[in-house]
N, C-alpha and C positions, 0 to 999 in steps of 0.2 A: 114551074114559076121561079123557083129558087135558082135553077140552072140558067134560065134566061137572064136573070138579073146579074149573075156572075159573068156570063158571056158579055153582056153589055158593059159591065165594069172593065173587063179586060180589053174590050174593043176601044173604049173611050179613054183608057188610061194614058195620061201624058207620058212623054219620054222621061221626064224628070219629076216624079211625084213629090208632093210636099212631104217634108219630114221635120223632125225637131231641130234640125240644123239650119233651117231656113228662117231668116229674119225678114219680116214683112213690114212695109210701111204703107198704110192704107190711107187714102183720102176719100172721105164719104161725100155723098151728093151735096150736102150742105156746107162743105168745106172743112168739117172736123177731121183731124188727123189722129190716127191711132197707129202705134207701132209695138212690135214685140216678136218673140219667137213663136213659130207655129206650134200649137198644142194639139188641137183636134178640130174637126168640122163635123157637125151633126145637126140634122133637122133644120137646115138653112142658117145655121149659126157657125161662124168662124171664131174659134177661140185662140187667143194669143196669150203668151206668158211674159211677164216683165214687171220690174219693180215689186217683186215678191207678191204678185197677185195674178189672177186670170182675168182676161178681158174678153167678153162675149160681144161679137159684132154681127149684126144682121147682114147676111151676104148681099141682099137686094139693095142695101144702102151704100155699098162700095162703088165708087166711081172710077178709081184708078189704084194701081198696085205697083210698088217697087219691091222686088225680091232680091235680097242679098246685094243691094246697091244698084241693081239693074232694073229698068222698067220692064214690067211683065204684063203682057196683053190680058185684059180683063176676061176675054173669052176663055183663056187657058185656066184662069182661076175658077171660073164657073164650071168648066169641064172637070177639073179636079174635084170640086165640091160634089158634082154629080156622080163621079166614080165612087167617092167615099160613101155617099148616101146609098148608092146601089149595093155596096158591100154591107152596109149596116142593115138595110132592108132585108137582104138575103139572110143575114145572121138572125134577125128577129123572126123571120118566117120559119126557120128551122134551127132554133137555138139548142145548144147542148143542154143536157139535163141540169135542172136548177131547182132541186127540192128545197123545202124550208130548212132553215139553219139547224133546227133540232134533229132533223133526219141525218144530216152530215155529222153532227157532233155525236148523237146517240149511237150511230152505226160504228163509228171509230172507237168509242168507249166500250161498246159491247164486244166487238171483235175487230181489232185494228185492221183497217183496210176497207171495211164495209162502207164507211162514209165516202171514200173515194170511188168505190163501185157505184154508189148511188148518184154521184155527179158525172159518171161516165168516164172517169179517169182510170183506165185499165193499168197503165204503168204505175200510177200511184198506189192502186190496190195491191199489185204484186209486190212493190217495194216495201210498203208498210206491213203487209201480211207476212212477208218472209222474215223481216226483222222481229216482228212480234212473236213469230213461231220460235225464233232462236232464243229470245228471252224466256219464253215459257218452257222451252225444252231444257234450257240451262237450269231453271228453277226446279223442274221435275227431277232432273238428274241429281241435283243437290240433295233433294229430300230422299230419293230412293237409294242411290248408290254413292252419293257424295258426302260432304261434311255436314249436311243437315240444314235445318232452318236458318242457321246463322248466315249461310250464304243465300239461301232461297229468298228470304225476306227482302234484302236489299235489291236482288235481281227483280223481284216482283215490283218493288217500288220504282225501279228504273223503267220497267215496262209500262207502268201506269203513267209515268211522266211522258214516255214516248207516245202513248195513246192520246194524251192531252195535246201534245204537239201536232199529231196527225189530225185531231179533231179541229184545232184552230186553223190548220191549213185548208182543210175541206170547207170549213165555215167561211173563210175569207173568199174562196173561189165562188161558192154558190151565192154569197151575198153580192158580190160584184156582178154576177150574171143577172140576178134578180133586180138589182138597181138599174142595170142597163136596159132591162125590159120594162122598167117603170113599176115593178111590183113592190118596191120598198125604197126608202130614202138611201142615198149613197152612204157608205161607211164614213165615220168621222175622219179616218186617215185619208180618204179620197177627197175630202173637203178641207184639207189643211190650209190651202191658200184662199184668201178672200176673192170673191168674184165681183166684177163690175160689168153691168150690161150697158152697151153703147148702141144707140140708134140715132138716126138722123133727126135733127131738130132739138137735141139736148143743148142746153146752154153751157154745160161744163164740158171742157175738152181735156183730153189726155195731155199731160205736160210733154212738150217737145223740146228736146235739148238742142 
C-alpha cells in the first residue's frame, strides 16, 4: 500500500514542484484574494506565509492561481496537492519510530544515544554514544591514572550537559513526528506564527497591496 502511494506520487509529480520559493496569488470562488509564499499543503489545505502569519486556504475553494507572476493552470495546482497528500499518506501509514517524549529523554540521560536509537536514528545513536564514551573514558582515566577527581568531576559535568543536549534533540524529533500523526499538539516553536483560516464566503479578505 505504501509503495503504491509513493509510485503514484512520483508518477503524478509535476515538472516543477511547489517550494518555499514560490509566491502564489489565489483567487477563491467567491472573489476573495489571498497571496503569500508557499508553506505546505496537507489534508486539502494549502498554507501560505506572509505578513508574519500563516494563511490556511481550502484547496476546493480556489478558482485561479498566479505563481511567481505567471498564471498557473488550476489542474496543475490540484495535481501538486495530490502528490503532496500521497506522500503524507505514505508517511503516516509507515511512520518512523515516535515513542513518547520521556522515552527519548530517559534513554539519552541513562545512556547517551539510547534515546536516538528509540526513534530509529542510527547515525544519531552512534554519534552521541561515541562522544559519551570519550567523556566517560576521559573521566575514568583521570581517576585511575590521571590527575584525579579534580579533572574527572568537570569532565563528568560536561558529559551530563552533553546528555541533556542529546535528550532535547531526540525529544524535538519525536514530538514533531507525534504531532504530525495527531498524537499530540504541535510544539510551541512550531506555532510561533499566528494562523488564519480562509474559506469561501468569509466577509474579511486578506489585504491586497
